C-alpha positions in Angstrom: 0.0 0.0 0.0 1.4 3.5 -0.9 2.2 5.9 1.8 0.3 9.2 2.1 1.9 12.1 0.3 1.6 14.2 3.5 3.8 11.8 5.5 6.0 13.6 8.0 9.0 11.8 6.5 8.7 14.2 3.6 10.2 16.9 5.8 14.0 17.0 5.3 14.4 18.6 8.7 12.5 15.9 10.6 14.3 13.3 8.5 17.7 14.7 9.7 16.5 14.7 13.3 15.3 11.1 13.2 18.5 10.0 11.5 20.6 11.6 14.2 18.5 10.1 16.9 18.8 6.6 15.4 22.5 7.0 15.0 22.9 8.1 18.6 20.9 5.1 19.8 23.0 2.8 17.7 26.2 4.1 19.2 24.8 3.6 22.7 23.8 0.1 21.9 27.3 -0.7 20.6 28.9 0.8 23.7 26.7 -1.3 26.0 27.4 -4.5 24.1 31.1 -3.9 24.3 30.8 -3.2 28.0 28.8 -6.3 28.5 31.4 -8.5 26.7 34.2 -7.1 28.9 32.0 -7.6 32.0 31.2 -11.2 31.2 34.8 -12.0 30.3 36.0 -10.8 33.7 33.1 -12.3 35.7 33.0 -15.9 34.6 32.9 -18.7 37.1 33.3 -22.3 36.1 31.9 -25.2 38.0 32.6 -28.9 37.5 29.7 -30.7 35.9 28.9 -34.4 35.6 30.3 -36.3 32.6 33.4 -34.0 33.0 31.4 -31.1 31.6 31.6 -27.6 33.1 28.7 -25.2 33.3 29.7 -21.5 33.0 27.5 -19.0 34.8 27.8 -15.4 33.9 26.4 -12.2 35.4 23.7 -11.1 33.0 22.7 -7.7 34.4 24.3 -5.7 31.6 23.1 -8.3 29.0 19.5 -7.7 30.0 20.3 -3.9 29.7 21.4 -4.6 26.1 18.1 -6.4 25.4 16.1 -3.4 26.7 18.1 -0.9 24.6 17.7 -3.2 21.6 14.0 -3.5 22.1 13.7 0.2 22.2 15.7 0.5 19.1 13.7 -2.1 17.3 10.8 0.3 17.0 12.8 2.6 15.0 12.1 2.7 11.3 15.8 2.0 10.7 16.0 -1.0 13.1 18.9 -3.4 12.6 17.5 -6.7 11.4 20.2 -9.4 11.6 19.1 -13.0 11.8 18.9 -14.0 15.5 18.7 -17.6 16.8 17.8 -18.1 20.4 17.9 -21.6 22.0 15.3 -20.6 24.6 13.0 -19.3 21.9 14.4 -19.7 18.4 13.5 -16.9 15.9 15.0 -15.8 12.6 14.6 -12.2 11.5 15.3 -10.8 8.1 18.9 -10.2 7.3 19.7 -6.6 6.3 22.0 -7.0 3.3 23.1 -3.4 3.7 24.4 -4.0 7.2 28.1 -4.7 7.7 29.1 -8.2 8.9 26.0 -10.2 8.3 25.7 -12.8 11.1 23.6 -15.2 13.0 23.2 -14.9 16.8 22.4 -17.9 19.0 21.8 -17.6 22.7 23.1 -20.3 25.0 22.2 -20.0 28.6 21.4 -16.3 27.9 24.8 -15.7 26.3 24.9 -14.5 22.7 27.0 -16.4 20.3 27.8 -14.7 17.0 28.4 -16.6 13.8 29.2 -14.8 10.6 27.6 -15.9 7.4 30.0 -17.0 4.7 30.3 -14.8 1.5 29.0 -17.6 -0.7 25.7 -17.6 1.0 23.8 -15.1 -1.1 20.6 -15.2 0.9 20.3 -16.9 4.3 16.6 -17.0 4.0 17.0 -19.6 1.2 19.2 -21.9 3.3 17.6 -25.2 4.0 18.8 -28.3 5.9 17.3 -31.6 4.9 17.6 -35.1 6.4 20.7 -36.7 5.0 20.3 -39.6 2.6 22.9 -41.6 4.6 21.8 -43.8 7.5 23.6 -45.8 10.1 23.4 -49.5 10.8 24.9 -50.9 13.9 27.6 -53.4 12.8 29.7 -54.3 15.8 29.7 -53.7 19.5 32.9 -53.8 21.5 32.7 -54.5 25.2 30.9 -56.5 27.8 29.3 -55.6 31.2 31.0 -57.8 33.7 32.3 -55.4 36.3 28.9 -55.1 38.2 26.8 -57.9 36.7 27.0 -61.7 37.0 25.7 -64.9 35.3 25.2 -63.0 32.0 27.1 -65.1 29.4 25.4 -68.1 27.8 25.8 -70.3 24.6 22.7 -70.6 22.4 21.7 -73.4 20.1 22.5 -71.1 17.2 26.2 -71.4 18.1 26.2 -67.8 19.4 27.1 -66.6 22.9 24.7 -64.1 24.3 25.7 -61.2 26.6 25.0 -57.5 27.1 26.6 -54.1 27.3 25.0 -50.7 27.5 21.4 -51.2 26.1 22.4 -53.8 23.6 22.1 -57.6 23.9 24.8 -59.1 21.7 24.6 -62.4 20.0 28.1 -63.3 18.9 29.2 -66.2 16.7 32.8 -66.5 17.6 33.6 -69.1 15.0 32.2 -67.1 12.1 33.1 -63.7 13.7 29.6 -62.2 13.2 27.3 -60.3 15.6 23.6 -59.7 15.7 22.0 -57.3 18.1 18.8 -57.0 20.0 18.1 -53.3 20.5 14.8 -53.2 22.1 15.9 -51.7 25.4 15.9 -48.0 26.2 18.5 -48.0 29.0 21.1 -50.2 30.7 20.4 -54.0 30.5 21.2 -55.4 33.9 20.2 -59.1 33.8 19.4 -61.9 31.5 17.6 -65.3 31.7 17.3 -68.1 29.1 14.0 -69.9 28.6 14.1 -73.7 29.0 13.7 -74.0 25.2 17.1 -72.2 24.8 15.5 -69.9 22.2 13.5 -67.3 24.1 15.4 -64.8 26.3 14.3 -62.4 28.9 16.3 -59.3 29.6 15.6 -56.6 32.3 16.7 -53.0 32.3 17.0 -50.1 34.8 14.9 -46.9 34.9 16.1 -44.0 32.9 15.2 -40.4 31.8 15.1 -39.1 28.2 16.3 -35.7 27.0 13.0 -34.1 27.9 13.0 -35.4 31.5 10.4 -38.1 30.8 10.9 -41.3 32.7 12.0 -44.4 30.8 10.3 -47.1 32.9 12.2 -50.2 33.9 10.8 -53.4 32.3 11.5 -56.9 31.1 11.5 -57.8 27.4 11.0 -61.4 26.3 12.3 -62.0 22.7 13.1 -64.6 20.2 16.9 -65.1 19.8 16.5 -66.5 16.2 14.3 -63.8 14.7 15.2 -61.0 17.3 11.5 -60.2 17.4 10.0 -59.0 20.7 7.4 -61.4 22.1 6.3 -59.5 25.2 7.1 -56.5 27.3 6.1 -56.7 31.0 6.4 -54.6 34.1 5.9 -51.2 32.6 4.6 -49.1 35.5 5.2 -51.9 38.0 9.0 -51.9 38.6 10.3 -48.9 40.4 14.1 -48.6 40.0 15.2 -51.5 37.8 15.1 -55.2 37.2 17.8 -56.7 39.4 17.3 -60.4 38.6 14.9 -62.7 36.8 14.3 -66.4 36.0 12.0 -68.6 33.9 10.1 -71.4 35.5 11.3 -74.9 34.6 8.8 -77.4 35.9 6.0 -76.0 33.6 8.2 -75.4 30.5 8.9 -71.8 31.2 5.3 -70.5 31.3 6.1 -68.2 34.2 8.8 -65.6 35.0 9.9 -64.4 38.4 11.4 -60.9 38.7 13.0 -59.0 41.6 12.8 -55.2 41.5 15.8 -53.2 42.6 13.7 -50.9 44.7 14.2 -50.6 48.4 11.7 -53.4 49.2 13.0 -55.6 46.5 9.6 -56.7 45.3 9.3 -60.2 44.1 6.7 -60.8 41.4 5.6 -63.8 39.4 4.2 -63.3 35.9 2.4 -65.4 33.4 4.5 -63.6 30.8 2.7 -64.7 27.6 -0.4 -63.0 29.0 1.5 -60.1 30.6 -0.4 -61.1 33.7 1.2 -60.4 37.2 0.0 -63.3 39.3 1.7 -62.7 42.6 3.7 -59.9 44.3 5.4 -59.6 47.7 8.0 -57.5 49.5 11.0 -59.8 49.8 13.6 -57.8 51.9 15.3 -54.5 52.4 18.6 -56.1 51.7 20.2 -56.6 48.3 18.9 -59.5 46.3 21.4 -61.1 44.0 19.6 -64.0 42.4 16.2 -65.6 42.0 15.5 -69.2 40.7 12.6 -71.5 40.2 12.9 -75.1 41.4 13.5 -77.4 38.4 10.9 -80.0 39.4 8.7 -78.3 42.0 6.7 -75.5 40.2 5.7 -74.0 43.6 9.2 -73.4 45.0 11.2 -70.2 44.3 14.5 -69.4 46.0 16.1 -65.9 46.4 19.4 -65.0 47.9 21.5 -61.9 48.6 22.9 -59.9 51.5 22.8 -62.0 54.7 19.9 -64.2 53.5 18.5 -67.0 51.5 14.7 -67.3 51.3 12.6 -70.3 50.2 9.3 -69.2 48.8 6.2 -71.3 48.3 4.1 -69.9 45.5 0.4 -70.8 45.4 -2.0 -68.8 43.2 -1.7 -65.2 44.2 0.2 -65.8 47.4 3.9 -66.1 48.2 5.0 -67.5 51.6 8.6 -67.2 52.8 10.8 -69.3 55.0 14.3 -68.0 55.8 17.3 -70.3 55.6 18.8 -71.0 59.0 22.6 -71.3 59.3 22.6 -72.8 62.7 26.2 -74.0 63.6 27.5 -72.7 60.3 28.9 -69.2 60.0 26.4 -66.9 58.4 28.1 -65.2 55.4 27.7 -61.5 54.5 26.4 -62.4 51.1 24.9 -65.5 49.4 26.2 -64.7 46.0 24.8 -67.5 43.8 22.8 -70.7 43.7 22.1 -73.7 41.6 19.7 -76.7 41.8 21.4 -80.1 41.9 19.9 -83.0 40.0 18.8 -84.6 43.2 16.7 -81.5 44.1 19.1 -80.1 46.6 20.3 -76.5 46.4 24.0 -75.5 46.3 24.9 -71.9 47.2 28.2 -70.0 47.0 28.9 -67.2 49.4 31.2 -64.3 50.1 33.4 -66.5 52.4 34.3 -68.8 49.5 32.1 -71.6 50.9 29.7 -73.9 49.1 26.6 -74.9 51.1 24.4 -77.8 50.2 20.7 -77.2 51.3 18.5 -80.3 51.6 14.7 -80.4 52.0 13.6 -82.0 55.3 12.2 -85.4 54.6 9.5 -84.9 57.3 8.3 -81.5 55.9 6.7 -81.9 52.5 3.3 -80.1 52.9 1.2 -79.3 49.9 1.5 -75.8 48.5 -1.3 -74.4 50.6 0.3 -75.4 53.9 3.2 -73.0 53.7 6.8 -72.8 52.6 9.0 -75.9 52.4 12.0 -76.0 54.7 15.6 -76.5 53.6 18.5 -77.2 55.9 22.2 -77.1 55.5 23.5 -80.7 55.0 27.1 -80.0 53.9 29.7 -77.3 53.8 32.7 -77.2 51.4 35.5 -74.6 51.4 35.8 -73.8 47.7 37.6 -70.5 47.0 39.7 -67.9 48.6 37.4 -64.9 48.6 33.8 -64.9 47.2 32.2 -67.6 45.1 30.6 -65.3 42.4 29.0 -67.8 40.1 28.1 -71.5 39.9 26.6 -73.6 37.1 25.6 -77.2 36.5 27.0 -78.9 33.4 25.2 -81.3 31.0 26.9 -84.2 32.7 25.8 -83.1 36.2 29.2 -81.8 37.3 29.6 -78.3 38.7 31.6 -75.2 37.7 32.4 -72.5 40.2 34.1 -69.1 39.7 36.0 -67.3 42.5 36.8 -63.8 43.2 40.1 -63.2 45.1 41.7 -66.4 43.8 40.4 -65.9 40.2 40.0 -69.7 39.9 37.5 -71.8 38.0 37.0 -75.2 39.6 35.3 -78.3 38.3 33.4 -80.4 40.8 31.8 -83.8 40.5 28.3 -84.7 41.4 29.3 -85.3 45.0 30.8 -81.8 45.2 34.4 -83.0 45.1 37.0 -80.8 43.3 38.4 -82.5 40.2 40.2 -79.7 38.3 40.9 -76.0 38.6 42.5 -73.3 36.6 43.6 -69.7 37.6 42.7 -66.9 35.4 45.5 -64.3 35.0 45.2 -61.2 37.1 44.9 -58.9 34.0 41.4 -60.3 33.3 40.0 -59.7 36.8 37.9 -61.9 38.9 35.2 -64.4 37.7 31.7 -63.0 37.3 30.0 -65.5 35.0 30.7 -69.1 34.0 28.7 -71.4 31.7 29.1 -74.3 29.4 30.3 -73.8 25.8 30.5 -76.3 22.9 31.9 -79.7 23.9 34.1 -79.4 27.0 34.5 -75.6 26.4 33.8 -73.1 29.2 32.7 -69.5 28.8 33.9 -67.1 31.4 32.9 -63.5 32.0 35.2 -61.3 34.2 35.1 -58.2 36.3 37.4 -56.4 33.8 34.9 -56.9 31.0 36.5 -59.9 29.3 34.8 -63.0 27.9 37.1 -65.9 27.8 36.6 -69.2 26.0 38.6 -72.4 26.5 39.1 -75.7 28.3 41.0 -76.9 31.4 43.5 -78.7 29.0 44.1 -76.0 26.5 43.7 -72.8 28.5 41.5 -69.8 27.5 41.3 -67.4 24.6 40.0 -63.8 24.8 36.8 -63.6 22.7 35.4 -60.2 23.9 37.0 -57.3 25.7 36.5 -53.6 26.3 37.3 -50.7 28.6 36.4 -50.8 32.3 36.0 -47.1 33.1 34.6 -44.0 31.5 35.6 -43.6 27.9 36.3 -40.3 26.1 39.3 -40.5 23.8 38.8 -41.6 20.2 40.8 -41.2 17.0 40.6 -42.9 13.6 43.7 -44.0 11.7 44.3 -41.6 8.8 44.8 -44.3 6.1 43.7 -47.7 7.5 40.5 -49.2 8.9 41.5 -48.9 12.6 40.7 -46.6 15.5 42.2 -45.9 18.9 40.5 -45.4 22.2 41.7 -44.3 25.7 39.8 -44.1 29.0 40.0 -43.5 32.6 41.0 -47.1 33.1 44.4 -45.9 31.8 44.2 -48.2 28.9 45.0 -47.2 25.3 43.6 -49.6 22.8 44.0 -49.9 19.0 41.1 -51.7 17.3 40.8 -53.1 13.8 37.4 -52.1 12.4 37.8 -54.6 9.6 38.6 -57.7 11.8 36.6 -56.4 14.8 39.5 -57.3 17.0 41.9 -55.6 19.4 45.3 -54.9 17.7 47.1 -53.9 20.8 46.6 -52.3 24.2 49.0 -50.4 26.5 48.6 -49.1 30.1 49.5 -45.4 30.9 50.3 -43.8 34.2 47.5 -41.4 33.7 43.8 -41.4 32.8 43.5 -41.0 29.0 41.0 -38.4 27.7 41.8 -37.4 24.1 43.9 -38.6 21.2 44.8 -37.9 17.6 46.9 -39.7 14.9 49.7 -38.0 13.1 48.7 -37.7 9.4 51.4 -40.3 8.5 49.7 -42.8 10.9 53.1 -43.6 12.4 52.4 -42.2 15.8 49.5 -41.2 18.0 49.3 -38.4 20.6 47.3 -39.1 23.8 46.2 -36.4 26.3 45.6 -37.2 29.9 43.8 -35.7 32.9 46.9 -34.3 34.5 48.2 -32.2 31.6 50.7 -34.8 30.5 50.6 -36.1 27.0 52.2 -39.1 25.4 53.3 -40.0 21.9 53.2 -43.7 21.1 54.4 -45.6 18.0 51.2 -46.8 16.4 52.7 -50.1 15.3 54.9 -51.1 18.3 53.2 -49.2 21.1 56.7 -47.9 22.0 56.8 -44.6 23.9 58.2 -41.9 21.6 58.0 -38.9 23.9 56.3 -37.4 26.9 55.3 -33.7 27.4 53.4 -31.7 30.0 51.3 -28.6 29.4 49.9 -27.2 32.7 48.4 -29.4 35.4 44.8 -29.6 34.3 43.0 -32.0 32.0 43.8 -32.0 28.3 40.6 -32.0 26.3 41.7 -32.1 22.7 44.8 -33.1 20.6 44.8 -32.0 16.9 47.5 -32.3 14.3 47.5 -29.9 11.4 46.7 -31.4 8.0 50.3 -31.8 6.9 51.4 -32.9 10.4 53.8 -30.0 10.9 52.0 -28.6 13.9 50.2 -30.0 16.9 47.6 -28.1 18.9 46.8 -29.2 22.5 43.7 -27.8 24.1 43.7 -27.7 27.9 41.3 -27.1 30.8 43.6 -24.2 31.9 42.0 -22.2 29.0 45.1 -22.3 26.8 45.9 -23.9 23.5 49.5 -25.1 23.3 51.2 -25.3 19.9 54.1 -27.5 18.9 56.1 -27.9 15.7 56.4 -31.5 14.7 59.2 -33.2 12.7 60.5 -36.6 11.9 57.1 -38.0 11.1 55.7 -37.1 14.5 58.7 -38.2 16.6 60.1 -34.8 17.5 58.2 -31.9 19.1 59.2 -28.3 20.0 57.1 -25.7 21.7 56.0 -23.1 19.2 53.7 -20.9 21.3 50.3 -20.8 22.9 46.9 -19.3 22.2 45.7 -17.2 25.2 42.3 -15.5 25.3 39.6 -18.0 26.2 37.9 -17.3 29.5 37.0 -21.0 30.0 38.4 -24.5 29.3 39.0 -25.5 25.7 36.5 -28.0 24.3 37.1 -28.4 20.6 39.4 -27.0 17.9 40.1 -27.3 14.2 42.9 -26.3 11.8 42.7 -24.5 8.4 44.2 -26.4 5.5 47.2 -24.0 5.3 48.1 -24.3 9.0 47.6 -20.5 9.4 44.4 -20.5 11.5 42.7 -22.3 14.3 39.1 -22.2 15.3 38.3 -23.1 18.9 35.4 -23.6 21.2 35.4 -23.2 25.0 33.2 -24.2 28.0 31.6 -20.8 28.1 30.4 -21.1 24.5 33.0 -18.9 22.8 34.1 -19.2 19.2 37.6 -17.8 18.8 40.0 -17.7 15.9 43.8 -17.6 16.0 46.4 -16.4 13.6 49.2 -19.0 14.1 52.1 -17.6 11.9 51.8 -14.2 13.6 52.4 -15.4 17.1 49.3 -17.3 17.8 47.4 -14.0 18.1 43.7 -13.8 18.7 41.8 -12.5 15.6 39.6 -9.7 16.9 37.6 -9.2 13.8 36.0 -12.6 13.6 34.2 -11.8 10.4 37.6 -12.1 8.7 37.4 -15.9 9.2 34.0 -16.5 7.9 35.2 -17.8 4.5 37.9 -20.2 5.9 37.4 -23.7 4.7 38.3 -25.7 7.8 40.2 -28.9 7.1 38.2 -30.7 9.8 35.1 -29.7 11.6 34.8 -30.9 15.2 33.9 -27.6 16.8 30.3 -27.9 18.1 29.7 -24.1 17.7 30.0 -22.4 14.3 27.9 -21.2 11.4 28.1 -24.6 9.5 26.9 -26.6 12.5 24.8 -24.5 14.8 21.6 -26.2 13.6 22.5 -29.4 15.5 21.7 -27.7 18.8 18.4 -28.7 20.4 16.0 -26.1 21.6 16.5 -25.2 25.3 20.0 -26.7 25.4 22.2 -25.8 28.4 25.4 -25.9 26.3 26.6 -29.3 27.5 24.1 -31.5 25.7 26.5 -32.1 22.8 29.8 -33.8 23.7 31.3 -34.3 20.3 30.7 -33.6 16.6 32.5 -34.5 13.4 32.1 -33.9 9.8 32.6 -36.7 7.3 35.7 -36.6 5.0 33.4 -36.3 2.0 31.6 -33.3 3.7 28.2 -34.8 3.3 27.1 -35.5 6.9 27.8 -34.6 10.5 27.8 -37.2 13.3 27.0 -36.0 16.7 27.3 -37.5 20.2 24.8 -36.2 22.8 24.2 -36.4 26.6 21.1 -38.5 26.1 22.5 -41.8 24.8 21.9 -40.9 21.2 24.1 -40.7 18.1 22.7 -38.3 15.5 23.4 -37.9 11.8 22.8 -34.5 10.2 23.3 -33.2 6.7 26.3 -30.9 6.3 26.2 -27.9 6.3 23.7 -27.6 9.1 23.0 -23.9 9.3 19.3 -23.7 10.1 17.7 -23.8 13.6 16.3 -27.2 14.7 17.7 -29.1 11.8 16.3 -32.6 11.3 18.5 -35.6 12.1 18.5 -39.4 12.1 18.8 -40.6 15.7 20.2 -43.9 16.9 20.1 -45.7 20.2 22.5 -48.3 21.5 24.4 -46.5 24.3 23.0 -46.3 27.8 24.9 -43.3 29.1 26.1 -40.1 27.6 27.8 -40.6 24.2 31.3 -39.1 24.6 32.8 -39.1 21.1 32.3 -40.0 17.5 34.7 -40.5 14.6 34.5 -41.5 10.9 36.9 -44.0 9.6 39.4 -42.6 7.0 37.1 -43.7 4.0 33.8 -42.7 5.7 32.6 -46.3 5.4 31.9 -46.5 9.1 31.3 -44.3 12.2 32.6 -45.2 15.7 30.9 -43.9 18.8 32.1 -44.3 22.5 30.0 -44.4 25.6 30.9 -42.8 28.9 29.7 -44.8 31.9 28.6 -47.7 29.8 32.3 -48.1 28.6 31.1 -49.4 25.2 32.3 -48.8 21.7 29.8 -49.0 18.8 30.8 -49.4 15.2 28.1 -48.2 12.7 28.1 -48.8 9.0 27.0 -45.9 6.7 24.3 -46.9 4.2 22.6 -44.6 1.8 19.0 -44.4 0.9 17.8 -42.3 -2.0 16.3 -38.9 -1.1 12.6 -38.8 -0.3 10.2 -38.2 -3.2 7.2 -36.3 -2.2 4.9 -35.8 -5.2 1.6 -34.3 -4.3 2.3 -34.7 -0.6 2.6 -38.5 -0.9 5.5 -40.1 1.0 7.3 -42.8 -0.9 10.6 -44.5 0.1 12.5 -46.9 -2.1 14.6 -49.8 -0.9 18.0 -49.0 0.4 21.2 -49.3 -1.6 24.1 -50.0 0.6 27.2 -47.9 0.1 30.0 -48.0 0.6 30.5 -51.8 1.0 31.2 -53.1 4.5 34.8 -53.4 5.6 34.7 -57.1 6.3 31.7 -58.7 7.9 28.0 -57.9 7.4 26.2 -58.0 10.6 22.5 -57.3 10.5 20.9 -55.7 13.5 17.6 -55.3 15.1 16.7 -51.7 15.9 14.9 -50.6 19.0 11.1 -50.2 18.9 9.3 -48.4 21.5 5.8 -49.6 22.0 4.5 -53.2 22.2 1.3 -53.9 20.4 -1.4 -56.2 21.7 0.0 -59.3 20.0 3.4 -58.9 21.7 5.2 -57.5 18.7 6.5 -53.9 18.7 5.4 -51.0 16.6 6.9 -47.6 16.9 3.8 -46.1 15.3 0.8 -47.9 16.9 -1.7 -45.3 15.6 -0.1 -44.3 12.2 -0.8 -45.8 8.7 2.0 -47.6 6.8 4.4 -45.4 4.9 2.9 -46.2 1.6 -0.4 -44.8 2.7 0.9 -41.8 4.6 0.0 -38.4 3.2 1.8 -35.4 4.5 0.3 -31.9 4.5 2.5 -29.1 3.1 3.3 -28.0 6.7 4.9 -31.4 7.3 7.6 -30.7 4.8 9.3 -28.3 7.3 10.7 -29.3 10.7 8.0 -29.1 13.4 8.6 -26.2 15.8 8.4 -28.3 18.9 11.2 -30.8 18.1 14.8 -30.0 18.0 15.4 -32.9 15.5 13.3 -35.2 13.5 14.4 -38.8 13.7 13.6 -41.2 10.9 11.8 -43.5 13.3 9.7 -40.6 14.6 8.5 -39.4 11.2 9.2 -41.7 8.3 9.6 -45.4 7.8 9.2 -47.8 10.7 11.6 -50.2 9.2 14.2 -47.6 8.2 16.7 -48.1 10.9 15.5 -51.6 11.8 16.7 -54.9 10.5 13.7 -56.9 9.3 13.7 -60.7 9.6 14.8 -61.0 6.0 17.8 -58.9 6.8 18.9 -61.0 9.7 20.3 -64.0 7.7 19.0 -66.3 10.4 21.7 -68.7 11.5 20.9 -72.4 11.4 20.3 -74.3 14.6 23.2 -76.4 15.7 23.3 -79.3 18.1 
């Protein structure tokens, strides 16, 4: 609409006055902004945060003052209209092409973060970020949870051993070197039970919380180990803290399942699991319960044991009656650690004193189920181990196997509980946590240092599975081979073959490892520790090449320049230390240091010509450094907007700011990496998820594919040198996940109709194809799972025009949330079902 010809803006005098007023206000605003920046830089307090993050709290009085002046200025006809992105309330305003230094502003915990738009972006309003065509398939899981679990390694008729780590149940065929994965759980798996048919499996998980603070309820999942399909989910809304132990019934062919909750009262429940029906429930004890078992021939008898107790339960209908085991003349142990039923019906227990006790039912007391619990009395005591007896199992021949703690021994007993043979496991593997029968006379052993061993008393044991035992942060991919290196708080440095899925070598350090990077030649690797000390190791021989120390605080990032001539070391003392590198990474000389960050260094990247560094810090700064000119801070950050960074691991920057979820506190993203082909970004978050975004990712709330397998904060991600695979590391779950990149053609949406063609897998897998079963969230009435219980199939799904843009309420759109239910899930036809073996 045309303006009135009598507009007051026709007056040249009034025009001049208004322009002067606007210019004065602009100068005031700039002055306040500069004062605020100086104020926040000198009043920053850092506090240690869980997962080794640090929250930075700044005084915001002057910042609010800036907002008020800015708000007043916004009513001016000549208001400044740069795009602004706020993580508390994201909004994008029109970019003024006439303004100098076009930029994006993102607010993190109230602090503005300015990112300059590159020159090759003609119009920011036209920038779009779509879902990438690439997807991830879980190919291999490194690690095992033995340090705080027990009786969790078994051999299946498929020839696979089954065990768990993080939220994944792994089925590993050690002869064919293949893995399959059950991914139905949403948090840590803590226990596992095998059905009498040896095919169906029950696994229990702990309670958790998702990124929005919603509870992830503990529950038990019963699933088929051949098809990996979920048969039933029980206990949602029943269990309080987590599932501590569980067991199938035996006398009635596994129709029932007993479960002990890890709550304070350790509720014992009995379920008719195929009907999801809870039949009986009772408080067992306030003490820790370590195991529950059904009697193999008496369907009415259940036994639980744990701290200072063994209870014999008689189950009849909806009632459970308890009788406590009496130790009488025998010393009462602190813990009854494990139990097994003998072929004669007696019960054998192992305790914390290294003693085996045989419990026999009193001949005179055999009342019917309605008359109360049956009594068992100790009939025999055998000193078995030095230290605790952690596990016991009965073999097919009726003999017994026990595993000890302090003595690290595995002992074979005959049916009369007389020791026949024993073997001591080396100290490096830890104490025995699980023991079970393998093929023939083989034994499977799980240990407290997260090893799974396989072998015989005659031939000794081989390591089949191993992993880290403490929080895991350091990760680096080899620059030219299919290998990657990890380092953790357990002081171990491990080099893994992604092609063979095996450990190549490991070495212990004196310090906790936290970060690592390979020299571009691949000859050496630099490892940063928690103490400020860093090591250089020969990548082939593990020989120590050199040791250096920078400050006395944790080193958070090691990064070689593209040509390997320089090394940057980022520290929690707010400095970046620079070294010149020669002799293919074997000689280092201090070059200088970058000083200017007001908080600890989190991430950094080099320019291809070695002239510039981009760095992020714990208080959400993005700084740039001029390396040849004395490592000087570049004050005019817009000068760096067109630098094509050789790598992209910084979590803050114009090309990646769209990965941040709405309402983030700044510590929700632990690591980020751009693929070598510059197509995608992989991200590790604080909510157990691995994300895959398209690159560049320069729009708010960009959509992503999300993947679950970890059960704690994901600490790091790295692409292999050829982008064929992604590796992710878990923090508290100590796991390593290897994902294969697959590509699916872009979505075709003619007339609002969603159609998705079958996937084409590229690039080819490194060595072994290992199909997986993806997690599915909601059980349907027939016991299968369906992530979209109320949605039509993809072929019939019609999207309105508004659905073609990311929804305002979600920070990222996962494929499983919005597209194809089978997209990130292996179907039975994908599984390549293994044949049953005898």
